Structures are given as structure tokens and as C-alpha cells.
ROVODREN-200896 format. One line per 4 residues: their letters; for each residue x, y, z of C-alpha. Coordinates in Angstrom, 1 decimal. Layout:
! residues N
a	X,Y,Z | ...
This chain:
! residues 293
mnle	-8.1,22.0,16.2 | -11.4,21.5,14.3 | -10.8,20.0,10.9 | -13.1,18.4,8.4
pfys	-11.9,15.9,5.8 | -12.1,17.0,2.2 | -11.8,13.3,1.2 | -12.6,10.1,2.9
gkvr	-11.4,6.8,1.3 | -11.8,3.2,2.4 | -8.9,3.7,4.8 | -7.5,7.3,4.7
dlyd	-9.0,10.7,5.5 | -7.4,13.8,4.0 | -7.5,17.2,5.7 | -6.4,20.6,4.3
vged	-4.1,22.4,6.6 | -2.9,25.2,4.3 | 0.7,26.0,3.3 | 0.3,23.7,0.4
mmlm	0.2,20.8,2.9 | -2.4,18.3,4.2 | -2.9,15.7,6.8 | -3.2,12.1,5.7
vasd	-4.8,10.1,8.5 | -4.9,6.3,8.3 | -7.9,4.8,10.0 | -8.4,1.2,11.3
rlsa	-11.3,0.7,8.9 | -11.6,-2.7,7.2 | -13.0,-3.2,3.8 | -13.5,-5.8,1.1
ydvi	-14.9,-5.6,-2.4 | -15.3,-1.8,-1.9 | -17.6,-2.4,1.1 | -16.5,-1.0,4.5
mret	-17.1,-3.3,7.4 | -18.7,-2.1,10.6 | -15.8,-3.4,12.6 | -12.3,-1.9,12.7
vpek	-8.9,-3.6,13.1 | -6.9,-2.2,16.1 | -3.5,-0.9,15.2 | -4.0,-1.1,11.5
grvl	-3.7,2.6,10.9 | -0.5,2.9,13.0 | 1.1,0.0,11.2 | 0.4,1.5,7.7
tglt	1.8,4.9,8.8 | 4.7,3.5,10.7 | 5.8,1.3,7.8 | 5.5,4.1,5.3
dfwl	7.7,6.3,7.6 | 10.2,3.4,7.9 | 10.5,2.8,4.2 | 10.8,6.5,3.3
sefs	13.6,6.8,5.9 | 15.3,3.8,4.1 | 14.8,5.6,0.8 | 15.8,9.0,2.0
dvps	17.8,9.7,-1.2 | 14.5,9.5,-3.2 | 12.2,12.6,-3.0 | 8.9,12.1,-1.2
alvs	5.9,14.3,-0.2 | 6.3,13.4,3.5 | 7.1,16.2,5.9 | 6.8,14.3,9.2
cdps	4.8,11.7,11.2 | 6.1,13.2,14.5 | 3.2,14.7,16.4 | 5.4,17.5,17.8
vidt	6.5,18.5,14.3 | 2.9,18.3,13.0 | 1.8,20.5,15.9 | 4.0,23.3,14.6
hvag	2.0,23.4,11.4 | -1.4,22.3,12.8 | -2.0,24.0,16.2 | -3.7,21.6,18.6
faar	-2.5,18.4,17.0 | -0.3,17.4,19.9 | -3.5,17.1,22.0 | -5.2,15.0,19.4
sewh	-3.7,11.8,20.7 | -6.0,9.4,18.8 | -4.4,10.6,15.6 | -0.8,10.2,16.8
grtm	1.1,7.5,14.9 | -1.5,7.3,12.2 | -1.0,10.7,10.6 | 1.4,11.9,8.0
lvkr	1.9,15.6,7.3 | 2.5,15.8,3.5 | 3.1,18.3,0.8 | 0.5,18.6,-1.9
aaml	1.6,17.1,-5.2 | 0.0,16.8,-8.6 | -0.7,13.0,-8.6 | 0.0,10.9,-11.7
plec	-3.2,9.2,-12.9 | -1.5,5.8,-12.5 | -1.1,3.1,-10.0 | 2.6,2.3,-10.3
ivrg	2.7,-1.4,-9.6 | 5.9,-3.4,-9.7 | 5.7,-7.2,-9.8 | 8.5,-9.6,-8.9
rlag	6.3,-12.7,-8.6 | 3.2,-14.0,-10.4 | 0.2,-13.4,-8.2 | -3.2,-11.8,-8.0
qaye	-4.7,-10.2,-11.1 | -1.5,-10.7,-13.0 | -1.7,-14.5,-12.4 | -5.3,-14.6,-13.4
eyrv	-4.5,-12.8,-16.7 | -1.5,-14.9,-17.3 | -3.4,-18.1,-16.8 | -5.9,-17.1,-19.5
sgtv	-3.7,-15.3,-22.0 | -0.1,-15.9,-21.1 | 0.4,-12.1,-20.6 | 0.9,-9.7,-17.7
hhmd	-0.9,-6.4,-18.1 | -1.2,-7.3,-21.8 | 2.6,-7.6,-22.0 | 4.5,-10.7,-23.0
apag	5.7,-13.0,-20.2 | 7.6,-16.3,-20.3 | 5.6,-19.5,-20.8 | 5.3,-22.1,-18.1
lrlt	5.1,-20.0,-15.0 | 3.0,-21.0,-12.0 | 1.4,-19.1,-9.2 | 4.1,-17.4,-7.0
dplp	6.9,-18.1,-9.5 | 9.4,-15.2,-9.9 | 9.4,-13.2,-13.1 | 12.7,-13.0,-15.0
apmf	13.0,-9.4,-13.7 | 10.7,-7.1,-11.7 | 8.0,-5.8,-14.1 | 6.6,-2.2,-14.0
tpst	2.9,-2.9,-14.6 | 0.7,0.2,-14.3 | -3.0,0.5,-13.9 | -5.5,3.3,-14.1
kses	-6.9,5.1,-11.1 | -10.6,4.9,-10.6 | -12.6,7.2,-8.4 | -15.4,4.7,-8.5
ghdv	-15.3,1.0,-9.4 | -12.1,-0.8,-10.0 | -8.7,0.1,-11.5 | -7.9,-1.3,-14.9
nidl	-4.6,-2.9,-15.7 | -2.9,-1.4,-18.8 | 0.3,-1.9,-20.7 | 3.2,0.6,-21.0
aeaa	1.9,2.1,-24.3 | -1.4,3.0,-22.7 | 0.3,4.4,-19.7 | 2.5,6.6,-21.9
nlvg	-0.6,8.0,-23.5 | -1.8,9.1,-20.1 | 1.4,10.7,-18.7 | 3.8,10.9,-21.5
aeil	6.8,8.6,-22.4 | 9.3,10.7,-20.5 | 7.4,10.8,-17.2 | 6.5,7.1,-17.5
aaas	10.2,6.1,-18.0 | 11.1,8.2,-14.9 | 8.3,6.6,-12.9 | 9.3,3.1,-13.9
eicv	12.9,3.7,-13.0 | 12.0,5.1,-9.5 | 9.5,2.3,-8.7 | 11.6,-0.6,-10.0
glfg	14.6,0.7,-8.2 | 12.7,1.0,-4.9 | 11.2,-2.4,-5.4 | 14.6,-4.0,-5.8
raas	16.0,-2.3,-2.6 | 12.9,-3.2,-0.6 | 13.0,-6.8,-1.9 | 16.6,-7.1,-0.8
rlas	15.9,-5.7,2.7 | 12.9,-8.1,3.1 | 14.9,-11.1,1.9 | 17.4,-10.4,4.6
vglv	14.7,-11.1,7.2 | 13.2,-14.1,5.5 | 10.4,-12.4,3.5 | 9.5,-12.2,-0.1
ladt	8.2,-9.0,-1.7 | 5.9,-10.4,-4.5 | 4.5,-7.1,-5.7 | 3.8,-3.6,-4.5
kfel	2.0,-0.4,-5.6 | 3.5,3.0,-5.5 | 1.8,6.4,-5.9 | 3.9,9.2,-7.5
gvld	3.2,12.9,-8.0 | 4.9,16.0,-9.3 | 6.1,18.5,-6.7 | 8.3,21.5,-7.5
grlv	8.9,20.1,-11.0 | 10.1,16.6,-10.0 | 8.6,13.2,-9.4 | 8.1,12.3,-5.7
vcde	6.8,9.3,-3.8 | 3.4,9.9,-2.2 | 0.9,8.0,0.0 | 1.7,4.7,1.6
vitp	4.9,2.8,0.8 | 5.3,-1.0,0.9 | 2.6,-1.7,3.5 | 0.5,-4.8,3.9
dssr	-2.3,-3.0,2.2 | -0.3,-2.0,-0.9 | 1.9,-5.1,-1.2 | 2.1,-8.9,-1.1
iwpa	4.7,-9.9,1.4 | 5.2,-13.6,2.0 | 7.3,-15.7,4.4 | 10.1,-17.0,2.2
dqvv	10.0,-20.5,3.8 | 6.3,-20.9,3.0 | 6.4,-20.0,-0.7 | 5.7,-23.1,-2.8
sgev	5.3,-22.9,-6.6 | 1.7,-23.2,-7.6 | 0.2,-22.7,-4.1 | -1.2,-19.6,-2.3
ppsf	1.2,-18.6,0.5 | 0.2,-16.9,3.7 | 0.7,-13.1,3.5 | 1.1,-10.3,6.1
dkqp	-2.1,-8.5,5.5 | -5.8,-9.0,6.0 | -5.7,-12.5,4.6 | -7.4,-14.2,7.7
frdw	-10.3,-11.8,7.2 | -10.5,-12.5,3.4 | -10.3,-16.2,4.0 | -13.2,-16.0,6.5
ldal	-15.2,-13.8,4.2 | -14.7,-16.0,1.1 | -15.9,-19.1,3.1 | -19.0,-17.2,4.2
gwdr	-20.5,-17.0,0.8 | -21.4,-13.2,1.1 | -22.8,-11.7,-2.1 | -20.3,-8.7,-1.8
tppp	-23.0,-6.1,-1.5 | -24.1,-4.0,1.5 | -24.9,-4.5,4.3 | -21.6,-6.2,5.3
ptvp	-21.6,-9.3,7.5 | -20.6,-9.1,11.2 | -17.0,-10.0,11.5 | -16.2,-12.2,14.6
leii	-13.9,-10.8,17.3 | -11.5,-13.7,16.8 | -11.1,-12.8,13.1 | -10.5,-9.2,14.0
aits	-7.9,-10.2,16.6 | -6.0,-12.5,14.2 | -6.0,-9.8,11.5 | -4.7,-7.2,13.9
aryv	-1.9,-9.5,15.0 | -1.0,-10.1,11.4 | -0.6,-6.3,10.8 | 1.5,-5.8,13.9
eaye	3.7,-8.8,13.0 | 4.3,-7.2,9.6 | 5.5,-4.0,11.1 | 7.7,-5.6,13.6
rvsg	9.3,-8.1,11.3 | 9.9,-5.7,8.5 | 11.2,-2.8,10.6 | 12.9,-4.8,13.3
rsls	11.2,-2.5,15.8 | 8.4,-2.8,18.3 | 5.1,-1.2,17.4 | 4.9,0.0,21.1
dwyg	7.8,2.3,20.3 | 5.9,4.0,17.4 | 3.9,7.2,18.0 | 0.5,6.7,19.5
a	1.2,3.7,21.6
């Protein structure tokens, strides 16, 4: 097995394996403000892959591009993969899909860029929102709030009319229905274990003439997930992601340009533990039972 990635992102590397399929390998890389740190976060790639597999199993009635995360199954398509133990648990074998040029974001709570926009203009993705909301407050109903995809630089938040111009009204309506539906199901599941799904980002593509879910699904890197008992209106709650790292970085006063600062071992350890906790609390499983342990 001697593969070279045809694409390397901040976290994932993509490998062409023929048969209209590819390998999507989640690394342990750590980034901020589009700069990749020198240090890595142990277990991060396994958590992102394991949670995606968990949610796609939960949503088995919704088509996805995933073929398998099982190393023995992948080995039947990619000879030699079974011996590539460092990739086990962090690799998805997926079918190629024609990706929509949208980030399909669903928001149930006011946070992040949506809150910043709302605070200035009273809108969310240039769409009307109720007056008087504070940070972390629930929206009246989950909002489908797309953004553009940018190969370089930052994605741009857009409204539904702009999104329809990009993909067509029919596809946009179908994408919204899929994503809002999945958001509601995931939010209910998380609420049952004392967690709040504030927002999440889906990636959709077209495969064999139908929309399918692609890439990562409701992971700490694509979602804001909060402990329900620590959500206070108007305050920033803790989240199950790289928040300890971001907090340390923001306090450092780094100018957000390379070279990156050296991340202390204790920050790496705390961040890794936060990812592992996210997997285990959401799935109800031990990460040691996932592939690649």
C-alpha cells in the first residue's frame, strides 16, 4: 500500500483508491486561524471518525457516502490497509460525490458568527431573527443558515436566496429538509444525555442522482456541543472541542500569522481529554473499543 494524498486539508487527507471511492483520513493535526500548529492532539482523528460513524449509524435511513470504517472491509478495497495500523479508526472509505458548494449549517442556539452578526444588525445570515435574544439563547426553531465554501480564506455566510442561486431552489429545499431533520434528531439524542447541540455543519453531495451526507457528521470540530447544566443566557458555556486550546491561544496575544506558538503539553493533554470525553459521552461507548486503540 503506497498512496499519496490528492488533497491535504487542515485535518483530513484524501486518497484516491479507484472504483469511484476514496479514503478520508482524519489526522490529529491542530489548527487555529488557518494556521496548523506543530503539535498534534492524540486521539483527535479517531474521535472525529468514530463519532461520524456513530451518527451515520443512527441516521441509517438517510443516504450517505460512507462505505465503511472497518479496517477489514477497507482492506478488501485497498490491499494492504489492514497492515496500516496507524490509520485504523481514523479512516473512512467513502464513495465519491459531487459536492454542493455550500456549508449546510443548522443553528438551534445563538452563538459564534451568528451571534456576532445578530448583535450588530439583529439578523442571522442576513435573515430576520426575533429581537431581544442573548448569547446561547434558543432560536424559535432550528435555522438552516448556509455559507459558501472557500478553498482559501474564510467561508462567507449567505441567506437562502443567495444559496438558491448557487445550487437551485429545489436542491436547496431538499438540503434544508435533510439537515434540519438530522439536527432535530441529533439534538434530541444529545438532550437525553444532558447535552445541548447549539449548531452543526453538514456537507452534502449528489451521488447516483440523490443527495447524500458526506464528510464528518456532528463532531466536536463541526458542532457546538454544550453541557446542558452549564448553559447560561448571555454567557459563553464550555464546549466539547478544542476550547482549552483556543482559550490559551487567545490569552497569549499571538498575531495569528505563522510561525505558530509552541503549545504546552498540558494544553494538549486537556484538549485531547475533551475530545475523548465528547466521543464517550455522546456515543455511550469507550473510545478504547473503537478501531485503532
